N, C-alpha and C positions, 0 to 999 in steps of 0.2 A: 537814397541810401546805397552805398556800395558794399557788397559782400565779397570777402576774400576767403579762399579755401585752399588748404594744402593737405593732401593725403598721401604724400610720397613716403611716409614712414608709418609705423603702427600707431602713431599719435595723430589724430585729426585736429587740425588747427583751423578755427573759424574766426574771422574778424569783421566787425561792422563799423563802417565809417559814415559820418554825416559831413560831406565835404572833406576838409583835411582833419577833422576831429575824430579820434577813435572813440566810439560809443561803447563797444564791448568786445572782449576777446575770450573765446571759449576753447577749451581743449578737451578732447575725449580720447582716452587710451584703452589699451587692452584691459580686460578681455572683450570689450565691445568691438565689433567689427564695423568698418567703414560702410560696407554694403548695407548694413542694417540700420545704422544711426544717421547717415548723412542727410537724407531728405528731411527727416523730422528735425534734425539739428538746425537746418536752415530755417524751417518754419518757426522753430522755437526762438531763433535769433531775431527775426524780423518778419512782419506780415509781408507776404509775397508782393502785394500791390505797392509796397513802398520801395521795392528794389529798383534801382535805376541803372546798375552796372554790376558786373562780376569781374573778379580777378582770380585766376586759378594757377596753382603751382603745377608746372609741367615736368617736374622731376629733374634729374633721374631719381629713381627710387622704386618703390613697390609697383610692379606691373599691374596687379589687380587694383590697388588703391588709386593709381593714376587714371586707369580706364574708368573707374566708377565715378570719381569726382568730375572728370572732364565730360563724361556722358551726361551726368546730372546737370552740370552748369550749362552745357550746350542746349539741353532740352528746355530748361527754364528760360534761358536767353531767347530761344526761338519762340517760345510761347508768349513771352512778354515783350519781345522785340527790343531788347536792351543790349548794349555792347559788352564785349568780353575782352579782357587782356590776359595773355599768358606770360608767366615769368618763371625763369629757372628757379627751382627750389634751392639749389646750392647757392645761388646768388643771394637768396634770403638769409641763408646761414652766414655767408661771407659778410653781409651787411651788419651783422651783430658783432663782428670782430673788432679788435682795437685799431685805431687809426695810425697811419705812419709806418706800418710794417707789412711785409708780404704775407698774405694769408693763404693757407691751404684748407679749403672747405671740404668736408667729407660726409659721406653717408655709407651705409652698409649695403653691399651687393649680396653677398652670401658669405659663409664661413671662409675666411682666408682672402677675401677680396673687398675692396672699397671703391666707391666712387670718389674721384678727386677733381676739384675745380681749382685751378691756379692760372694766373695770368689770363683769365677770361676763357680758358679752354677746359673742357670736361672730358674725363677719361675713366677707364676702369684699370685699377692696378692691384697687385697683390699687397698684403700688409707689408711684406718685406720690401716691395717696390716703393710703397709709400714712405717707409722709413728711410730708404736710400735717397729718395727725393728730398726729404727733410735734411739729411746729412749734407746733401749738395748745396742746400740753401741754409746756412747756419743761423741766419737771422730771421727765418720764416717762423710763423706761428700757425699751428693747426687747431681746428675746432670743428664741431659738428657731431652728429650721432655716430659717425664712424670712429672718431677719436674716443668718444665715451665707451664704445663697445670694445675697442682694441688697445686702449691706453697701456695696459700692462705689457702686451706684446711689443708695442712700439718702444717702450722704455727698455725692454730686454734687447731690442735691436739697435740700441744706441742713441735714441732720441731723448734729449734732456726733458725731464718731467715738466719744467716750467714753460716749455714751448707747446705743451699739449693742454689746451683749455677745455674744461668739461662743462662750461656754462651754457652751451647751446645743444640741447638734447633732441631738437626737432626743428624743421624749418617753420618759421612763424608766419602765419597769414598776415600779421601786422606789417612785417617787413616786406612781404610780397606786395601789399597795397601801396606802400611807400615807393617801391621801385617801379610800379606799373605805369605804362603810358596807355591810358584807357582811350579808345577811339571816341570821337564826339557823338557818333550815332551807330545804330545797329547795322551790321553788314553781314548778311547770311553767309556769303562766301568766306569771309574772314573768320567768322565763328567756326564754321565746320572745317576749315583748313587747319585749325589748331590741333596739334598732335603732341603727345608726351615726348619728352627728351629720352628716347630709347637709344642708348649708346652701347648696348650689348643685346644679344638675343636672350629670350626667356628660356626657362627650363623646358617648357613644352616644345619650343622650337628646336632645342638641342636634342630632344628625344628621338632616336632613330625610328621609333615606331610610328612617328607622325612626320613624314617627309614634307617638305614645302610644296606648295601648289606648282603644278607644271607651268613653266614660263615665268614664275615669280621668284626672283632671287631671295634667299632667306635674309639678306641684309638690306633689302630694298627700302625698309621703313626706318632704318637706323639713322640717327642724327649724324651728319658729317660736318 
């Protein structure tokens, strides 16, 4: 059995596959916290002895949520010696978009900022910057939790409502599993090399009260 997990947003998505067949998809949202529900949610989904592989969403998204899910999956994979595949959470959002058009997949960074995936590249933009990019690509369609959160603002900034899809409210673990290329066997180095897609610094790192470690650039772990 393969277990897929995404915790890049406030909604935890868990999917269980038996080969190519989806067995179960579970979502857990606020006020429940990922740190409190994730381990038990996996146990409730499937007996641990039946798990043969994991797929985990790498973000970008919630710093805390991503760290928790990746740590949990790595720990279980190490204990069971099963392989793990990491997939961009925004690529899972993109996978649910309509075919044949350019897609702008989105997620929320913080007030006034969005994560954007387009043409296979991921970045952080302001809401105004997102709208400008949409105006530059008049045939593009946007979707994802960022669009759900800021749809009204984007419309005020000149983006046509019909180009802003509200159907995808969080990255789905089901889509993660479909996109994943799961290794044939457990590889400890590969598992522990997996890191979240950090494409911006966290609030804690931006706090001048907590300067970076000496000799370690504050951007050293950001995805490039």
